[in-house]
Each structure stands twice: as structure tokens, then as C-alpha cells.
Steps between C-alpha positions, in 0.01 A plus 500: 500500500236399751293767669538493877263773599306462826156658472315519831179578318415663170277803483183449299627705199833315501333160521261594222796606286671167563185307410453703181847432365471330161557126501790431266478146371783310336442388144645160592234231476685261730262361763648389833310232697630416851391145586485327839487119501432298817429133562213346694678571829543868412876473446659691211595280205854567374677402178209498258646507150399771257357240261267374771308829517203559274373857471171560320429849369128517424520121465798502264835355618789748499872444498631622834828586663535386862721668760550352846671614822798287390531653153417854611166679516389859464535726807194581709330839511268491803231739617345440842155663535377531860156602626554769762153615611430506873322164489839352400691654791565164666636358174723801430679430828594161350582631152750752638714207620541317168685765298838347578382169349416640155845525343661178628195279450315645200686746276856381555811697410393555137144610571321813615198586713249781546229561761143632455250569778129543434189607692271776366805616304808346341849566634833410341696446820818382325592507135702213352831435671747219556614644835392256776535767769266736312245220455510405867472865609201563272309207651587611854362848429157386377230689689129444559298690244136595453262445794230400253478130407668527162739313275532585131675174411405496132609861456832396659533228234449766235772718655734200524448431128599862424813462711595171336453638149837678491705224666740283304302273269685181594413528871247278674224731624359393836228673703454391862169629640464503880138589572149381556387271224235742372538843351355809673426801284711468185401673178675223307286194433634148552505427127699817435754420770542146368549628146774736616672219689489280190624779273802566720570132573445544875483195728286575806559347843230574757543495878155563644352526847182568690532839665255388767682175585847653484403763756461228762868406461623859535628703791275785606740762361471341154120522483314767300498846660206616715368724222470205259177543303297193602621188674681220320201265500290765327771532236509127437122483457514795262774337294317171460182679395651739246802315360427137421800426277814390680714707268840419648455123470363522147785722381748247638318211331481668158862621495667180622587622849382364833260594777581474870313607810642586838402600852821541700851634444632148443245453224611813314867405542420160351328661201805712420720191525271285285455772238877522463533122477226490238659769282847349521371154401323612183565403143487801267344411165509752218368499146425735212141514368459483121510824305133471410383461862219747568530776759319430825476205740637153428455196721798297626512145628818330623537124540779256579503217248452148629384597849157575638625493860659844504318818598597791279452870563549748217335810365180419314518776239714766341411812303646623174498875455388647168799613296 
């Protein structure tokens, strides 16, 4: 039975307890690889036969099973992670309006969604549910958080991995990050966040924005509060000086997702629509590594035989846990 608990915000002890729950991993060695294939015009390519895919595991071809939207694919488990610090106030006004789009366009009737907000702290706003009304209500109730320019994106990825760990193993795990492109203040390093995403088979989609530019498209009531610690321009300069890596984009690239940027409400609406279209056009490849495969990271490459015109997005690695 799905949990449908609405959590406005977790207390620090409760959140710590959630994060410290042991990660229970299945002993199944089946590796799932969602694959997006587009042509030179950017259109999705349908009807690719299973025999036309070539999957290389550390350079070695593997026999794969291929599921498509026509033959039936695994349901989607989605976590949306939203930056909620005061510098993102103008964006939060836009994010509150897209909750009703999540179930019909992304998760579908068989899927589920959860919502995380992050600033100086992490907040599980909504645990996993299939109830579209609960999802829409959780988005509408997002509030502006810390006045300090903050955004623990990589720590939010770590929390998402913990939440995904006890979901059904045949689900497609999708993390949609709506934030600045760079992390602000996480304890988790990029490499650690990427490893967790690879271990849990998470595909990352990133919807990023410039807090400074977005503010110019906002109504005055959606701007940061008067007690905001430092103006937006100061925050942008600070971010570019102290956080060079565009973590959101790189997570999307490494996990086979996609990166989008937006400025206005129409841009964010388009991202939700295109993310759903992307997910529901995927081929789902799966294979079983050999029994003697070593624990740790393994590189993946996916090709379509006989064509060098297609652009292919798929996760670049998977991790095998030590038994």
C-alpha cells in the first residue's frame, strides 16, 4: 500500500532519522537502462527492434531485453527536488502552479511522486503518493525558506537516493531537480551524489534558472522578502566564485536524463511537458551482469546498430553492491 502522508516539514531529528535508515538493496543483479533515441531533427525514434540495440558493459556486449511503451514499461517513481531559499522566491511562485501537471504528464496512473524542498535544510514536503490531488496541493503549499543564499542540492540527491532505496525494484527512478545549476552548501560532494544516483539507478532531469534573471520576470510580491540577506546579484557573484561545477547539468548528463533552463512560467510548463514526453518515449533495456562481475562501478555504452545518425541518451554507469 502506498504511503500518502503529507509532511509540511520534518523536524531536524525526524529528518536525520529518515536519512539514517539503512539502505536495503535487492540481491537481484538485473540492471535497468532507460534509453532515449532521437534523430537529427530531435524527434523520438520509434520501433527500434531489440536486436538493433548494442549494449556494452565495460566494453563487453551483453544480451538485453527491451521493453517499449507499446509492450509495457516499468512504472515511474518520481521525486521533485525544489530549491526554496529566498533567492528562489520568484521561481517558487512558478513551481507552485505545476503540481497539477505531474501525474497526467509524468507519472501516469501507475506511477507515484514525492516532493523535496531544500535550502539550508532538507524538507520532505510529500512522501510518495499516487494521489494527483495530494501532489498538486503539496506544490501549491511550497513556501519560501531560508533568507540566506543557500541550496543544498547534492544533499537533496543523497536524501532522494535514501527515499528511492525502499521503492519497488522494477520502478523507473526519476529525480527532477528545479534549482540553480550550482550547489550551495552541501556536505555531499558531487562524486558521492553521482555514485548514489548510479547505485539506485536514478535518472536525473534538471530544470535550472538564474535567480537574478528570473527576478526580472516576477511580480513584486514574488520577490525575496525585505530581510533577505544580501541582494540577488551578490548571491550570483558568490555562487560563481565558490561553486564552479554545474552539478545539475552534469548529474543529468551522467545518468541519461536531460537538462533544461527556463526564465518564465511558460518555460517551466514546457519543461514538465517535455520531461513527460521524454520518459514515455523511452526504451527500457535490461541485462544481468555476469556472476564474476566485481563490486563497484561499471561503464555502460548503448548504440543502435547500423546508424550513426541517432542521438542516444542513457546512463553511463551502474554500480554493483558487494554481496
